[in-house]
C-alpha positions as CSV (number, residue, x, y, z in Angstrom):
1,M,5.9,15.0,-21.3
2,G,5.3,11.4,-22.5
3,T,3.8,12.8,-25.7
4,V,6.9,14.8,-26.5
5,F,9.2,11.7,-25.9
6,N,7.0,9.4,-27.9
7,S,6.8,12.0,-30.7
8,N,10.6,12.1,-30.8
9,M,10.7,8.3,-31.0
10,S,8.3,8.3,-33.9
11,D,5.6,6.6,-31.8
12,K,7.5,3.3,-32.0
13,K,8.2,0.8,-29.3
14,P,11.0,-1.8,-29.0
15,V,10.6,-5.3,-30.3
16,L,9.8,-7.3,-27.1
17,D,11.7,-10.5,-28.0
18,Q,14.9,-8.5,-28.8
19,F,14.9,-6.3,-25.7
20,F,13.0,-8.1,-23.0
21,D,15.9,-10.0,-21.4
22,P,18.3,-7.0,-21.2
23,F,15.3,-4.9,-19.8
24,L,14.7,-7.7,-17.2
25,K,18.3,-7.6,-16.2
26,I,18.3,-3.8,-15.7
27,Q,15.2,-4.1,-13.6
28,Q,16.7,-6.9,-11.5
29,N,19.9,-4.9,-10.9
30,A,17.9,-1.8,-9.9
31,V,15.8,-3.8,-7.4
32,E,18.9,-5.4,-5.9
33,I,20.7,-2.0,-5.5
34,I,17.6,-0.3,-4.0
35,H,17.0,-3.2,-1.7
36,Y,20.6,-3.2,-0.6
37,K,20.8,0.6,-0.1
38,T,17.3,1.3,1.3
39,P,15.5,-1.9,2.1
40,K,12.3,0.0,3.1
41,N,12.1,2.0,-0.1
42,K,8.5,2.5,-1.1
43,Y,9.3,1.8,-4.7
44,L,10.2,-1.8,-3.9
45,G,6.5,-2.4,-3.4
46,D,6.0,-2.1,-7.2
47,Y,8.0,-5.4,-7.6
48,L,6.2,-7.5,-5.0
49,T,4.1,-9.1,-7.7
50,I,7.3,-10.4,-9.3
51,F,9.3,-11.1,-6.1
52,A,7.8,-13.1,-3.4
53,N,10.9,-12.3,-1.3
54,F,13.6,-9.8,-2.4
55,N,16.3,-12.2,-1.1
56,A,14.9,-15.2,-3.1
57,G,17.2,-14.8,-6.1
58,P,16.6,-13.5,-9.6
59,L,13.4,-12.0,-11.0
60,N,10.9,-14.5,-12.2
61,R,11.0,-14.0,-15.9
62,E,7.6,-15.4,-16.6
63,K,5.9,-13.2,-13.9
64,F,7.7,-10.2,-15.2
65,L,6.7,-11.0,-18.8
66,E,3.1,-11.3,-17.5
67,Q,3.4,-7.7,-16.3
68,V,5.0,-6.3,-19.5
69,V,3.0,-8.0,-22.3
70,P,-0.3,-6.3,-21.4
71,L,1.5,-2.9,-21.5
72,V,2.9,-3.7,-24.9
73,T,-0.6,-4.7,-26.1
74,I,-2.0,-1.4,-24.8
75,A,0.7,0.5,-26.6
76,S,-0.1,-1.4,-29.8
77,N,-3.8,-0.7,-29.4
78,N,-3.0,3.0,-29.1
79,G,-1.1,3.1,-32.4
80,F,2.5,2.6,-31.4
81,E,4.6,0.6,-33.8
82,F,7.7,-1.5,-33.3
83,L,11.1,0.1,-33.9
């Protein structure tokens, strides 16, 4: 399925500097909603490397960036270009 999606997107990825902060905000909103609605949701565990405590305030931008940059590098190494 990922191959079909990436083919439709011409194998290009977004420019990190342009889209990172809006992406971070979406992730933060999602975590806040999930934590509020279902605090024991298993998917919240995926964010434990970024949040020490879900009630501690906003996502740590630097920690989140540390998680995303390697994924962007892997995509680049696999031939994906920026939009």
